[in-house]
N, C-alpha and C positions, 0 to 999 in steps of 0.2 A: 504494500501500501504507500508508502514511502516515496518507491521511485513516482508513482502514478499521482500520488499530490505533487511532489514535483514537477513532472512532463506538466500538468495542466496549470502551475502557476506559470510554467516558460509561454504555455497557448494563450492563456489569458495574457501576458505581459509583451504577443505579440510572435512567440516561434512557432515551429514545426507544430501542425497537427498530428503527424501522423504516431508518431512515441503514443499521444494519448490512445486515437484509434488501437492504436496494438494491445496498449496495459490493459485496459476495460476491459476486456475481452479473457486477458490469461490473468487478472487478480480478480476479474468476478464482482466488479463493481456492478452495483446494481441501485442503490442512493446515496446521495451526495448531500450532505449536512454543510450550510453555508451558515457561518459565522461570522461578525463585525473584526474580530482581532484575534491575535494568541493568548488572550487572558479566559477568552470566553471556552475556544477549544481546550486551556489546560482543566477548566471548572465539568465539560463535559466528559473529558479523558479520563477526570478522577471520580467522577459519579457512573461512569459506567466500568469500572476497575472495581469501584462498591459493591456493582449490582454482579459484580460476575462476569461480568459483557464484554467479549472479545468483539466490537465491532467492525475489523477489518477482517478476521474471520465470517462473518456475518455479511460481508461484501457493501459495508459501510463507509463513505468515504468522509472524513472531519476536516474539512476547508476553513480555514482563516483568511476573507479575502481583503486584506489593508485597507477597510471600512466602507462604509454602507452604501456611498456611490458606485459600488465597482457590482454592485447587485447584477444589473442588467446583464453587464460582458459574463457574468460569470452563467448566470440563468439561461444568456443565449446560446452558450456553449456545451454546459453541461444538459440542460433540459430538452424537452421536447423540438427545436430548431436545431439540437447540436448533436449529442451522446446516446439522448432519450434517456438520460437518468430520470427517479423521484427526485425532486426536489426537499427538502424541507431544510428549520434550522432557527433561530431564533435572531429577535430582533429589536431596538432600543423604541420606545415608544416615537419621540422624536424625528427617526430615522423613519419611520412607519412607510411617508408617500415616496421614499426611493423605491422601496421593496415591491409598491400595490405597480408601482410605473414597469417596473424591468421584470417583476414575472406577469404582468399582463403583455408586455411584448413579448414576451418571450414564450407564449401558450402558457405557462405554469401555474398550476391553482396556487392558489393564496394560504389556504386552509392548513396546511402543514407547516404554517410558519406561526411560535410564537413570540408573544409580545411581551417585552419587559416595561413594570412602567417607567423606571427611567434607563436605567442600565444592568446589567447582571449582579454587577458586583453593591449596587442599591439592595437587588432582590437577595443577595447573601448574608449582608449586614441586618434587613431585616427580618431575617429569617433566623439569626444565632442572636440578634440581640446588641447596642452596642461595650456592655461590659466584658460579652465576652468575647469579643473581636477583638479589643483591648487586652485579652487578655492571654489570645493569641499572637496577638503583635508583641507583648514583652516576651513569650515565649520564644519567639523567632527572632531573637535579639533587637528588635525595632522601639525598645521601650525609651530607650534616649531619643529618638527620633522622632518618636511618636510626641512626647513630651514637648519638646522641639517646634514641632509643631502646632501643638493648643494652644503655645505660647505666643502666637503671631499673633496681629495683631484682624486682618481678616477672618482671623475663625473667629470669633468674638461675637456673639450674635447668633451661631449656627448652631442646627439641634447638633447633639451626636451624633447623629446618625451621618449628617452629613458632613462633618468632619470626617468622620473615620472612612467614609467615602471618598471623598478627597484624597485622604490621606494616602489613599494604595493607589492612587493616579501621580503621585508626585515625586517618582524617583522609577529609574527608564529600570524594566524589567520585576518591579514590584506588583502591579495588576496581573501580572503571569502567575507571580509564586503564590500568591493570595486566593488566585484561581484556583488550585490545588487544594491549599492551608482551609479554607473554609470549607469549600463542599465537604474534606473527609469529618472535619466535624461538626457535618450537621447532625441532624436525629435521624434514624428513615424518614418521621412521619414530618419532619421539618425541612424536606427539598423545596425549596422555591416551585410554583405552581409551571411557570414558563417550562423550566429545565428538566423538572419530572415529568409532563408531559413530552416534553420531546423523545425524551429516554424511550420512554413509554409507546410513542408511534414508531421506536423504529425495529 
């Protein structure tokens, strides 16, 4: 599956179509999960692992698109006009128009996409609760960084949930790491609805 994923990224970026066509049958891909970024991918992979799912073995390729505005191109190449894969994924509420337009133009179904109110990090912070997220940050070695961040004037007046969501995005790679950490800390019955629906529908 990694080879197929890399071939797709190359194709989307203007590279050759041949390797993707050759690999899709060999690897047995039937579903493409379209996600906005690598932190979403880390969360989906972590939840699949917790549930004992091997998505690659099931013919599911999970892809980070590098932003919601790329959904139209991914849908066109991977969906009905291109490879004919079933498309599913997550999107943020504010990015829904990009998904609606991109999927409609590609002739792909919209009902397989699940919407996070703000973003997946916000859903995870709400599911765990700010005190638990702060505990996890301390356990991850970010106690001092979090304390410094919370003391910034810009953070005063924000709710703890807003502060922690913002904290996760302040350093390169932090959102990706916490995408996994937060999912692994969830109680089984506290998985955010969009993420749970995505995995259940695969």
